[in-house]
C-alpha positions in Angstrom: 1.2 118.6 -7.1 1.6 122.4 -6.9 -1.0 123.5 -4.3 -1.9 126.9 -3.0 -3.7 127.5 0.3 -5.6 130.7 0.3 -6.4 131.5 3.9 -8.6 134.2 5.4 -6.6 135.8 8.3 -8.9 138.9 8.6 -11.4 139.9 11.2 -14.0 137.6 9.7 -11.9 134.5 10.5 -11.3 135.5 14.1 -8.0 134.8 15.9 -9.5 131.8 17.8 -10.5 130.1 14.6 -7.3 130.9 12.8 -5.3 129.2 15.5 -7.4 126.1 15.0 -6.9 126.3 11.2 -3.2 126.6 11.6 -3.0 123.5 13.8 -5.3 121.6 11.4 -3.2 122.5 8.4 -0.1 121.1 10.1 -2.1 117.9 10.8 -3.2 117.7 7.2 0.4 117.8 6.0 1.1 114.8 8.1 -2.2 113.0 7.4 -1.7 113.2 3.7 2.0 112.5 3.5 2.6 115.8 1.8 6.4 116.2 1.5 8.5 119.1 0.4 12.1 118.4 -0.4 13.8 121.0 -2.5 16.2 118.4 -3.9 13.4 116.1 -5.0 11.3 117.5 -7.8 8.7 114.7 -7.3 7.6 116.1 -4.0 4.9 118.7 -3.5 5.3 122.5 -3.8 2.9 124.6 -1.6 2.0 128.2 -1.8 0.3 130.3 0.8 -1.8 133.5 0.2 -3.3 135.4 3.1 -6.5 137.4 2.7 -6.7 140.4 4.9 -6.5 144.2 5.0 -3.4 145.9 6.4 -3.7 147.7 9.8 -7.5 147.5 9.9 -7.9 149.6 6.7 -11.0 149.5 4.7 -9.1 148.2 1.7 -8.3 144.5 1.2 -4.6 143.7 0.7 -4.0 140.0 -0.2 -0.4 139.0 0.7 1.9 136.4 -0.8 3.2 134.5 2.2 4.9 131.5 0.5 5.5 130.7 -3.2 6.4 127.6 -5.1 10.2 128.5 -4.9 10.0 128.3 -1.1 10.3 132.1 -0.5 8.4 132.8 2.7 7.8 136.6 3.1 5.7 138.7 5.4 5.5 142.3 6.5 5.7 141.1 10.1 8.7 138.7 9.9 12.1 138.4 8.3 12.2 136.3 5.0 12.7 132.6 5.2 13.4 129.8 2.8 11.2 126.7 2.9 13.2 123.7 1.5 12.0 120.8 3.8 8.7 119.5 5.1 9.3 120.7 8.6 9.9 124.2 7.2 6.5 124.0 5.6 4.9 123.1 8.9 6.7 126.0 10.6 5.4 128.4 7.9 1.8 127.6 8.9 2.8 128.3 12.5 4.2 131.6 11.5 0.9 132.9 10.1 -0.3 135.9 12.1 -3.9 136.9 12.6 -4.6 140.2 10.9 -7.5 142.6 10.6 -9.3 144.4 7.8 -11.4 143.1 5.0 -11.5 139.6 3.6 -11.6 139.6 -0.2 -11.3 136.0 -1.5 -12.0 137.1 -5.1 -9.2 139.7 -5.1 -6.8 137.2 -3.5 -7.7 134.6 -6.2 -7.2 137.2 -8.9 -3.7 138.0 -7.6 -2.7 134.3 -7.5 -3.1 134.2 -11.3 -2.5 137.8 -12.4 -0.1 139.2 -9.8 -0.2 142.8 -8.6 2.3 145.6 -8.6 0.2 148.5 -7.1 0.4 150.0 -3.6 2.8 150.1 -0.7 2.9 146.3 -0.3 2.3 144.8 -3.7 1.5 141.1 -4.1 4.2 140.8 -6.8 4.2 138.2 -9.6 1.5 135.6 -9.9 2.1 132.3 -8.2 0.3 130.1 -10.7 2.3 130.4 -14.0 5.1 132.2 -12.1 8.6 131.1 -11.0 8.6 127.7 -9.5 5.2 126.6 -11.0 6.3 123.3 -12.6 5.1 122.5 -16.1 3.1 119.3 -16.5 2.4 119.2 -12.7 -1.3 119.5 -11.7 -2.2 122.8 -10.0 -4.8 123.2 -7.3 -6.0 125.8 -4.8 -7.8 125.2 -1.5 -9.6 128.3 -0.1 -10.2 128.4 3.7 -12.5 131.3 4.6 -14.9 132.8 7.1 -17.5 135.3 5.9 -16.9 136.6 2.4 -19.1 138.4 -0.1 -16.5 139.2 -2.7 -17.0 138.6 -6.4 -15.2 135.3 -6.9 -16.8 134.1 -10.1 -14.5 135.9 -12.5 -11.2 134.8 -10.9 -12.6 131.3 -10.3 -13.2 131.1 -14.1 -9.7 132.4 -14.8 -8.2 129.8 -12.6 -10.3 127.0 -14.2 -9.3 128.2 -17.7 -5.6 127.9 -16.5 -6.2 124.3 -15.4 -6.2 125.2 -11.7 -8.7 123.1 -9.7 -10.2 125.3 -6.9 -11.7 123.9 -3.7 -13.5 126.0 -1.1 -13.9 125.2 2.6 -15.9 127.7 4.6 -17.3 127.9 8.1 -20.8 128.7 9.3 -20.7 132.4 8.5 -20.2 132.0 4.8 -23.0 130.8 2.5 -22.7 127.6 0.5 -23.6 129.7 -2.6 -20.5 131.8 -2.0 -18.3 128.7 -1.6 -19.7 127.4 -4.9 -18.9 130.7 -6.6 -15.3 130.4 -5.3 -14.8 126.8 -6.4 -16.8 127.1 -9.6 -18.2 123.6 -9.0 -20.7 122.6 -6.3 -18.9 119.3 -5.8 -15.8 121.2 -4.7 -17.5 123.5 -2.1 -17.6 122.3 1.5 -19.3 123.9 4.5 -17.5 122.7 7.6 -15.9 123.7 11.0 -12.3 124.6 11.8 -11.9 121.5 13.9 -12.7 119.3 10.9 -10.4 121.0 8.5 -7.7 118.4 8.4 -10.3 115.7 7.5 -11.8 117.9 4.9 -8.4 118.4 3.2 -7.8 114.6 3.5 -11.1 114.0 1.7 -10.1 116.4 -1.0 -6.7 114.8 -1.4 -8.2 111.3 -1.5 -10.9 112.2 -4.0 -9.2 114.7 -6.3 -5.5 115.4 -5.7 -2.5 113.3 -6.2 0.0 115.0 -3.9 
């Protein structure tokens, strides 16, 4: 499975909730037996996209944090290479709370179309880009606080590219928005940060073969 986590790290998530999310994601890796070994092409590949705005600006600036080739990059840290499962867990620990605007729709769009504009461009797309393995199922799990972006168009683009999208949101995002993100009511989940690992396990058990 080639799986992308799209994570809200903006003010709408709050630092307290993000810290819980990070811990829960690490637990989810263990609970679901997700393994990343660069020498074994039969193990998972995981991407991470962060939704935020840089330096509290009024413009959203989604960031590529980890791609399927294992390149971990961030404006706040030196680049790293993820080649083992324990590196992947550390990548989640390395995520830093940011500020600005949460724009899940724009982040989803960049995942499939890429972006080369601005001071900190997203770069090439993750889905369909380098490291995205042919004939391996693609999925995205969105984890978000409040969001009112237009997610319908990018959700459709991802669906048409055979990417299954799942949306997990907390109490300040509407179920209608989560359904717009996922493109399918059965793949939209209203939950709490403390239950995130179990939500991901339910997704993996029901839909994903990781």
